[in-house]
C-alpha positions in Angstrom: 98.5 79.6 131.2 96.3 82.5 132.5 94.3 82.0 135.7 90.6 81.8 135.1 88.8 84.9 136.3 85.8 84.2 138.4 82.8 86.5 137.4 80.1 85.2 139.8 81.1 86.9 143.0 80.7 90.3 144.8 83.3 93.0 144.0 83.9 96.6 145.2 84.7 99.4 142.8 88.4 98.8 142.8 88.0 95.1 142.2 85.6 95.7 139.3 88.1 98.1 137.6 91.1 95.9 138.3 89.4 92.7 137.1 88.1 94.4 134.0 91.5 95.4 132.8 93.0 92.0 134.0 90.4 90.2 131.9 91.2 92.3 128.8 95.0 92.0 129.3 94.9 88.2 129.7 92.5 87.6 126.8 93.0 90.5 124.5 94.4 88.5 121.6 91.6 85.9 121.4 89.0 88.5 122.4 89.8 91.1 119.7 90.4 88.4 117.1 86.9 87.1 117.8 85.5 90.6 117.6 87.1 91.4 114.2 86.3 88.0 112.7 82.6 88.4 113.5 81.9 92.1 113.0 85.0 93.1 110.9 82.9 93.6 107.7 80.4 95.8 109.4 83.1 97.8 111.1 84.7 98.5 107.7 81.4 99.6 106.3 81.1 102.0 109.3 84.5 103.4 108.6 83.7 103.8 104.9 80.5 105.6 105.8 82.3 107.9 108.2 84.7 109.0 105.4 81.9 109.4 102.9 79.8 111.3 105.4 82.6 113.7 106.3 83.3 114.5 102.6 79.6 114.8 101.8 79.0 117.0 104.8 81.7 119.3 103.6 80.1 119.5 100.2 76.7 120.2 101.7 78.0 123.1 103.7 79.8 124.5 100.7 76.6 124.2 98.8 74.7 126.3 101.4 77.4 128.9 101.5 77.5 129.2 97.7 73.7 129.5 97.6 73.8 132.3 100.2 76.4 134.1 98.1 74.4 133.6 94.8 72.6 136.5 93.3 69.7 134.2 92.4 69.5 131.6 95.1 67.3 128.6 94.5 65.5 127.5 97.7 65.5 123.9 96.5 69.3 123.9 96.6 69.3 125.0 100.2 66.8 122.4 101.3 68.6 119.8 99.2 71.9 120.5 101.0 70.3 120.6 104.4 68.4 117.3 103.7 71.7 115.7 102.6 73.4 116.7 105.8 70.7 115.2 108.0 70.6 112.1 105.7 74.3 111.4 106.3 74.0 112.0 110.0 71.0 109.5 110.2 72.9 107.0 108.1 76.0 107.2 110.4 73.7 106.9 113.5 72.1 103.7 112.2 75.3 102.1 111.1 77.2 102.9 114.2 74.3 101.7 116.3 74.5 98.4 114.6 78.2 98.2 115.0 78.1 98.9 118.7 75.2 96.6 119.2 77.2 93.8 117.5 80.2 94.7 119.6 78.1 94.4 122.8 76.8 91.0 121.7 80.2 89.6 120.9 81.8 91.0 124.1 79.1 89.6 126.4 78.7 86.3 124.6 82.4 85.9 124.7 82.3 86.3 128.5 79.4 83.9 128.7 81.3 81.3 126.7 84.4 82.0 128.8 82.5 81.3 132.0 80.7 78.2 130.7 83.8 76.6 129.2 86.2 77.2 132.1 88.2 80.1 130.7 88.2 79.0 127.0 85.7 80.9 124.8 84.2 79.0 121.9 84.3 81.0 118.7 81.4 79.2 116.9 79.2 79.5 120.0 79.8 83.2 120.2 79.2 83.7 116.5 75.9 81.7 116.5 74.6 83.5 119.6 75.5 86.9 118.1 73.7 86.4 114.8 70.8 84.5 116.3 70.0 87.3 118.8 70.8 90.4 116.8 67.2 91.5 116.3 66.4 91.0 120.0 69.4 93.3 120.8 68.3 95.9 118.3 64.8 95.8 119.7 66.3 96.3 123.2 68.4 99.2 121.9 65.4 100.9 120.3 63.2 100.5 123.4 66.1 101.9 125.5 66.4 104.9 123.3 62.7 105.6 123.5 62.8 105.3 127.3 65.7 107.7 127.4 63.8 110.2 125.2 60.8 110.0 127.4 62.9 110.5 130.5 64.6 113.5 128.9 61.3 115.1 128.0 60.0 114.7 131.6 63.1 116.1 133.2 66.9 116.0 133.2 67.2 113.9 136.4 65.2 110.8 135.2 67.5 110.3 132.3 70.5 109.8 134.6 68.5 107.2 136.6 67.2 105.4 133.5 70.6 105.3 131.8 72.2 103.6 134.8 69.3 101.1 135.1 69.6 100.3 131.3 73.4 99.7 131.6 72.4 96.3 133.1 70.0 95.4 130.3 72.4 93.8 127.8 74.2 91.7 130.4 70.8 90.5 131.7 69.7 89.6 128.2 72.8 87.6 127.6 73.4 85.8 130.9 69.8 85.2 131.7 68.4 84.9 128.2 65.3 86.9 129.0 62.9 88.6 126.6 63.1 92.4 126.0 60.3 93.2 128.4 61.6 90.9 131.1 65.1 92.3 130.7 63.9 95.9 131.3 61.8 94.8 134.3 64.7 92.8 135.8 67.0 95.7 135.3 64.9 97.9 137.7 64.6 95.0 140.1 68.3 94.2 140.2 69.5 97.8 140.7 67.0 98.5 143.5 68.8 99.8 146.5 72.1 99.8 144.6 71.7 102.6 142.2 74.2 105.0 143.7 76.9 102.3 144.0 76.3 101.3 140.3 76.3 104.9 139.3 79.7 105.3 140.9 81.2 102.4 139.1 79.7 103.4 135.8 80.9 107.0 136.2 84.5 106.0 137.0 84.7 103.5 134.2 83.2 106.0 131.8 85.8 108.7 132.8 88.6 106.2 132.3 87.3 105.0 128.9 86.8 108.6 127.8 90.3 109.6 128.8 91.8 106.6 127.0 89.7 107.1 123.9 90.6 110.8 123.8 94.3 109.8 123.3 93.4 108.5 119.9 91.6 111.7 119.0 94.6 114.0 119.9 96.5 113.6 116.5 93.3 114.5 114.6 92.6 117.5 116.9 96.2 118.8 116.5 96.1 118.4 112.7 92.6 120.1 112.7 93.8 123.2 114.6 96.9 123.6 112.4 94.8 123.3 109.2 92.1 125.7 110.5 94.8 128.2 111.4 96.1 128.1 107.8 92.6 128.2 106.3 91.6 131.4 108.3 94.0 133.4 106.3 92.2 132.5 103.0 89.7 134.7 101.4 87.5 131.7 100.5 84.9 131.2 103.3 84.7 127.5 102.4 88.5 126.9 102.8 88.1 125.9 106.4 85.9 123.0 105.2 88.7 121.6 103.1 90.0 119.7 106.1 86.9 117.4 105.9 88.2 116.2 102.6 91.9 116.0 103.6 93.2 112.4 103.3 95.5 112.8 106.3 92.7 114.2 108.5 90.3 111.4 107.4 92.9 108.7 108.2 93.5 110.3 111.7 89.8 110.2 112.3 89.6 106.6 111.3 92.3 105.8 113.8 90.3 107.7 116.5 87.2 105.8 115.5 88.9 102.5 115.8 90.5 103.4 119.1 87.2 104.5 120.7 85.6 101.3 119.3 88.2 99.2 121.0 88.1 101.0 124.3 84.3 100.7 124.4 85.0 97.0 125.1 86.2 98.1 128.5 82.7 99.4 129.3 81.1 96.2 128.1 83.4 93.9 130.1 82.9 96.1 133.2 79.1 95.9 132.8 79.4 92.1 133.1 81.3 92.4 136.3 78.7 94.9 137.6 75.9 92.6 136.7 77.4 89.6 138.5 78.2 91.7 141.5 74.6 92.9 141.8 73.2 89.4 141.0 75.4 87.8 143.7 74.3 90.4 146.3 70.6 89.7 145.5 70.5 86.1 144.4 73.7 84.4 145.6 73.9 82.5 142.3 77.7 82.0 142.5 77.6 80.9 146.1 74.9 78.3 145.4 76.8 77.0 142.5 79.9 76.6 144.6 77.9 74.7 147.2 76.4 72.4 144.6 79.8 71.7 143.0 81.3 71.0 146.5 78.4 68.6 147.2 79.0 66.8 143.9 82.7 66.5 144.6 82.0 65.0 148.0 79.4 62.6 146.7 81.7 61.4 143.9 
């Protein structure tokens, strides 16, 4: 039987990274089974839209090129193709946003259930919490995006500060069950005086996840370079776009999509460890719980 990992304690950078991978290694089967059982259908919809968008994007580009080569171009065809391209991009953005929001919910509620049930996550509990709070999480996501946009408009530096602060928002919403406004407010309070340390942890985790996720993209990139090399010799200017409709390339991109999706779990699990580390430094929650439990054992 695996040892129960204690979340409510202080950790340095090395311990956060080590315990993140330890948690996933010891619970990967139950964790990923829970993830796919709850959000599998939405994940498949996202994969289908990815394929549809890539094929449609290729058709839209071809339409623009063909219009440009036409002797009597129709402006409505150009605008129609451009509108279609942006439509597919927006659709992908919305669906993937929902997919990753659900993944964040399942991951963090899995950890919450794991903690409350002494190392045994309750599937029904996770499922109920995920579905019951989906709109609250979507609202948090929309507000976070708006804050990032405002920070970007003001200057480049504020967006880095805000992004690190908001990395604590979802864990706070899950583990403290706060409203959207209170979650954002508490994120700033919790990270006060610890921004640079948190930035260091988030940066290292981000680099590791990016490197691992890139591994899944390598086959698609190699196949893309080979196909582009062959297409360049063609007289047809749209030949290079044929790869977006190539079944092999589409499958390789689906594999990359799934791999990046899975590795995003590392970021979410690490965010829980970061939250508990900061919470312990500021509020000593875990320490007080140990004292209370020790007192109860002595009295009993």
